[in-house]
C-alpha positions as a Markdown table, in Angstrom:
| # | Residue | x | y | z |
|---|---|---|---|---|
| 1 | Met | 0.1 | 0.4 | 0.1 |
| 2 | Ile | 2.8 | 2.9 | 0.5 |
| 3 | Ile | 3.9 | 2.0 | -2.3 |
| 4 | Glu | 1.7 | 3.1 | -4.7 |
| 5 | Val | 0.9 | 5.7 | -2.8 |
| 6 | Cys | 4.3 | 6.4 | -3.0 |
| 7 | Ala | 3.7 | 6.5 | -6.6 |
| 8 | Ala | 0.6 | 7.7 | -7.1 |
| 9 | Leu | 2.1 | 11.0 | -5.2 |
| 10 | Phe | 4.7 | 10.5 | -7.1 |
| 11 | Ala | 2.7 | 10.8 | -10.4 |
| 12 | Tyr | 0.8 | 14.2 | -9.3 |
| 13 | Leu | 4.1 | 16.4 | -7.8 |
| 14 | Leu | 5.4 | 15.5 | -11.8 |
| 15 | Gly | 2.1 | 16.1 | -13.5 |
| 16 | Ser | 1.7 | 19.4 | -11.0 |
| 17 | Leu | 5.8 | 20.9 | -13.3 |
| 18 | Ser | 3.1 | 23.0 | -16.1 |
| 19 | Thr | 5.8 | 22.3 | -18.9 |
| 20 | Ala | 4.6 | 25.4 | -20.8 |
| 21 | Val | 5.0 | 27.9 | -17.7 |
| 22 | Ile | 8.4 | 26.8 | -17.0 |
| 23 | Ala | 9.4 | 26.7 | -20.7 |
| 24 | Cys | 7.9 | 30.1 | -21.0 |
| 25 | Arg | 9.6 | 31.9 | -17.9 |
| 26 | Leu | 13.4 | 30.3 | -18.7 |
| 27 | Ser | 12.6 | 32.1 | -22.3 |
| 28 | Gly | 11.6 | 35.4 | -21.2 |
| 29 | Leu | 8.0 | 35.2 | -22.2 |
| 30 | Pro | 4.9 | 35.7 | -20.5 |
| 31 | Asp | 3.3 | 33.3 | -18.3 |
| 32 | Pro | 1.4 | 31.2 | -20.8 |
| 33 | Arg | -1.6 | 31.7 | -18.5 |
| 34 | Thr | -1.7 | 35.7 | -19.2 |
| 35 | Gln | -1.7 | 34.7 | -22.8 |
| 36 | Gly | -3.5 | 34.0 | -26.2 |
| 37 | Ser | -5.6 | 32.0 | -25.1 |
| 38 | Gly | -5.4 | 31.1 | -21.0 |
| 39 | Asn | -4.1 | 27.3 | -21.9 |
| 40 | Pro | -0.4 | 26.8 | -20.7 |
| 41 | Gly | 0.2 | 23.7 | -23.7 |
| 42 | Ala | 1.4 | 23.4 | -26.3 |
| 43 | Thr | -0.4 | 25.0 | -29.2 |
| 44 | Asn | -0.6 | 28.5 | -27.1 |
| 45 | Val | 3.2 | 28.5 | -26.5 |
| 46 | Leu | 3.5 | 27.9 | -29.8 |
| 47 | Arg | 1.7 | 31.1 | -30.2 |
| 48 | Leu | 3.7 | 32.5 | -28.0 |
| 49 | Gly | 7.0 | 31.7 | -28.1 |
| 50 | Gly | 7.0 | 28.8 | -31.9 |
| 51 | Lys | 7.6 | 26.0 | -32.6 |
| 52 | Gly | 10.9 | 25.3 | -30.3 |
| 53 | Leu | 9.0 | 25.7 | -27.5 |
| 54 | Ala | 6.2 | 24.7 | -28.2 |
| 55 | Val | 7.5 | 20.9 | -29.0 |
| 56 | Val | 9.6 | 21.1 | -26.0 |
| 57 | Val | 6.0 | 21.5 | -24.2 |
| 58 | Leu | 4.5 | 18.6 | -26.0 |
| 59 | Leu | 7.7 | 16.1 | -24.7 |
| 60 | Gly | 7.3 | 18.4 | -21.4 |
| 61 | Asp | 3.1 | 17.5 | -20.9 |
| 62 | Leu | 3.5 | 13.7 | -22.5 |
| 63 | Leu | 6.5 | 12.9 | -20.5 |
| 64 | Lys | 4.3 | 13.5 | -17.4 |
| 65 | Gly | 1.8 | 11.3 | -18.2 |
| 66 | Leu | 4.2 | 8.6 | -19.4 |
| 67 | Ile | 7.0 | 8.4 | -17.1 |
| 68 | Pro | 4.5 | 7.9 | -13.9 |
| 69 | Val | 2.7 | 5.4 | -15.6 |
| 70 | Leu | 6.3 | 3.8 | -16.4 |
| 71 | Val | 7.5 | 3.9 | -12.6 |
| 72 | Ala | 4.3 | 1.7 | -11.4 |
| 73 | Leu | 4.5 | -0.5 | -13.8 |
| 74 | Leu | 8.0 | -0.7 | -13.5 |
| 75 | Leu | 6.9 | -1.8 | -9.6 |
| 76 | Ala | 4.8 | -4.3 | -10.7 |
| 77 | Leu | 1.0 | -2.0 | -9.6 |
| 78 | Pro | -1.5 | -3.6 | -9.9 |
| 79 | Pro | -4.0 | -2.4 | -13.2 |
| 80 | Leu | -6.4 | -1.0 | -11.3 |
| 81 | Ala | -3.4 | 1.2 | -9.2 |
| 82 | Val | -1.5 | 1.4 | -12.6 |
| 83 | Gly | -4.7 | 3.7 | -13.7 |
| 84 | Ile | -4.9 | 6.0 | -10.5 |
| 85 | Val | -1.2 | 6.4 | -10.6 |
| 86 | Gly | -2.1 | 7.5 | -14.6 |
| 87 | Leu | -4.9 | 9.8 | -13.2 |
| 88 | Leu | -3.0 | 11.4 | -10.9 |
| 89 | Ala | -0.7 | 13.1 | -13.3 |
| 90 | Phe | -3.6 | 13.7 | -15.1 |
| 91 | Ala | -4.9 | 15.7 | -12.7 |
| 92 | Gly | -1.5 | 17.3 | -12.2 |
| 93 | His | -1.6 | 18.9 | -15.2 |
| 94 | Leu | -5.2 | 19.9 | -14.6 |
| 95 | Phe | -4.5 | 21.4 | -11.0 |
| 96 | Pro | -1.0 | 21.7 | -10.7 |
| 97 | Val | -0.2 | 22.8 | -6.9 |
| 98 | Phe | 3.1 | 24.4 | -7.7 |
| 99 | Phe | 1.2 | 26.9 | -9.7 |
| 100 | Gly | -1.5 | 27.5 | -7.8 |
| 101 | Phe | -4.6 | 24.8 | -9.8 |
| 102 | Arg | -4.3 | 26.5 | -12.7 |
| 103 | Gly | -3.2 | 23.8 | -14.9 |
| 104 | Gly | -3.9 | 22.9 | -19.0 |
| 105 | Lys | -5.8 | 20.6 | -20.2 |
| 106 | Gly | -4.5 | 17.7 | -19.8 |
| 107 | Val | -4.4 | 16.8 | -23.8 |
| 108 | Ala | -0.7 | 15.4 | -24.1 |
| 109 | Thr | -0.1 | 14.5 | -20.3 |
| 110 | Ala | -3.2 | 12.7 | -21.4 |
| 111 | Leu | -1.8 | 10.5 | -24.3 |
| 112 | Gly | 1.4 | 9.6 | -22.4 |
| 113 | Val | -0.8 | 8.0 | -19.8 |
| 114 | Ile | -2.5 | 6.2 | -22.4 |
| 115 | Leu | 1.2 | 5.4 | -23.6 |
| 116 | Gly | 2.6 | 4.3 | -21.0 |
| 117 | Leu | -1.0 | 2.0 | -20.7 |
| 118 | Ser | -1.4 | 0.4 | -24.0 |
| 119 | Trp | 1.3 | 1.9 | -26.5 |
| 120 | Pro | -0.5 | 0.7 | -29.4 |
| 121 | Ser | -4.0 | 2.9 | -28.3 |
| 122 | Gly | -1.3 | 5.9 | -27.2 |
| 123 | Leu | -0.1 | 5.4 | -31.3 |
| 124 | Ala | -4.1 | 5.1 | -32.6 |
| 125 | Ile | -5.2 | 8.3 | -30.6 |
| 126 | Leu | -1.7 | 10.1 | -31.6 |
| 127 | Gly | -3.1 | 9.5 | -35.7 |
| 128 | Val | -6.5 | 10.3 | -35.4 |
| 129 | Trp | -5.0 | 13.7 | -33.7 |
| 130 | Val | -2.1 | 14.5 | -36.4 |
| 131 | Leu | -5.1 | 13.3 | -38.8 |
| 132 | Ile | -7.6 | 15.5 | -37.3 |
| 133 | Ala | -4.7 | 18.6 | -36.8 |
| 134 | Leu | -3.8 | 18.2 | -40.4 |
| 135 | Ile | -7.3 | 17.9 | -42.4 |
| 136 | Phe | -8.7 | 20.8 | -40.7 |
| 137 | Lys | -5.8 | 22.0 | -38.8 |
| 138 | Tyr | -7.9 | 22.7 | -35.2 |
| 139 | Ser | -5.8 | 21.7 | -32.7 |
| 140 | Ser | -8.8 | 21.3 | -30.2 |
| 141 | Leu | -10.9 | 19.9 | -33.0 |
| 142 | Ala | -8.3 | 16.6 | -33.3 |
| 143 | Ala | -8.2 | 17.0 | -29.3 |
| 144 | Ile | -12.1 | 16.6 | -29.2 |
| 145 | Cys | -11.8 | 13.6 | -32.3 |
| 146 | Ala | -8.9 | 12.2 | -30.2 |
| 147 | Ala | -10.1 | 12.1 | -27.2 |
| 148 | Leu | -13.8 | 10.7 | -28.6 |
| 149 | Thr | -11.9 | 8.1 | -30.0 |
| 150 | Ala | -9.4 | 7.4 | -27.0 |
| 151 | Pro | -12.3 | 5.3 | -25.1 |
| 152 | Met | -13.0 | 2.9 | -27.9 |
| 153 | Ile | -9.4 | 2.0 | -28.8 |
| 154 | Val | -8.3 | 1.3 | -25.3 |
| 155 | Trp | -11.2 | -0.8 | -25.3 |
| 156 | Met | -9.8 | -3.3 | -27.8 |
| 157 | Asn | -6.3 | -3.0 | -27.3 |
| 158 | Ala | -6.4 | -3.2 | -23.0 |
| 159 | Pro | -9.4 | -3.2 | -22.0 |
| 160 | Glu | -8.7 | -3.3 | -17.7 |
| 161 | His | -7.2 | 0.4 | -18.5 |
| 162 | Ala | -10.3 | 1.7 | -20.1 |
| 163 | Ala | -12.2 | 3.2 | -17.7 |
| 164 | Val | -9.5 | 5.0 | -16.5 |
| 165 | Val | -9.7 | 6.4 | -20.2 |
| 166 | Leu | -12.7 | 7.5 | -20.4 |
| 167 | Ile | -12.7 | 9.3 | -17.2 |
| 168 | Met | -9.3 | 11.6 | -18.3 |
| 169 | Ser | -11.6 | 11.8 | -22.3 |
| 170 | Leu | -15.1 | 12.5 | -20.5 |
| 171 | Val | -12.8 | 15.5 | -18.6 |
| 172 | Leu | -10.9 | 16.8 | -21.9 |
| 173 | Leu | -14.0 | 17.2 | -23.0 |
| 174 | Trp | -15.0 | 19.4 | -20.2 |
| 175 | Arg | -12.3 | 21.1 | -20.8 |
| 176 | His | -12.9 | 21.6 | -24.0 |
| 177 | Arg | -16.0 | 23.4 | -24.0 |
| 178 | Gly | -15.4 | 26.6 | -24.7 |
| 179 | Asn | -13.5 | 25.4 | -27.8 |
| 180 | Ile | -16.7 | 23.6 | -29.0 |
| 181 | Arg | -18.8 | 26.9 | -28.7 |
| 182 | Lys | -16.0 | 28.1 | -31.0 |
| 183 | Leu | -16.0 | 26.3 | -33.3 |
| 184 | Leu | -19.4 | 26.5 | -33.3 |
| 185 | Asp | -19.8 | 30.2 | -33.5 |
| 186 | Gly | -16.7 | 29.9 | -36.7 |
| 187 | Val | -14.1 | 32.0 | -34.3 |
| 188 | Glu | -11.7 | 29.3 | -33.1 |
| 189 | Pro | -8.7 | 30.1 | -34.2 |
| 190 | Lys | -6.8 | 27.9 | -36.3 |
| 191 | Ile | -3.1 | 25.7 | -35.4 |
| 192 | Gly | 0.1 | 28.1 | -36.0 |
| 193 | Lys | -2.5 | 31.1 | -35.6 |
| 194 | Lys | -2.1 | 34.4 | -33.2 |
């Protein structure tokens, strides 16, 4: 039980490291929570600091989800505990203790969690995101489509983790409710647009 609690705490604290805020501070850019879309994520950092910094944020956010799950698997924790570890890494990104509980939407961190739980599922979900982003040029639409398909994809590959992914997907959809309104109103900015 102590190992499970420590793994869960590690996951939440790692998830709480806001890659976007840290990267922007180190680059001399303003806090992404106060600029652009106000979201501390790779898409907003792309608008503020360019492609290179956005890639750093994307990889950092993905690793925040992946690393705790891999640690839990290396510790041979049961599937339920591994799923909870992943959820807590995701929760840390959404509600970071180090940054006033004002976090991002969690797309890259959720993908990292899923890659750890079932890498074939993670790659398939990434493929959905990339396909939608390439066709329609909206990061938010790509994230919404990936979130909608993720539970089914994981259920087909790793059914023991489908419930965890369903929870993350529902939260992702809720976190994108403003983007959904903007998409419906035709005012959502495309990828790379300021």
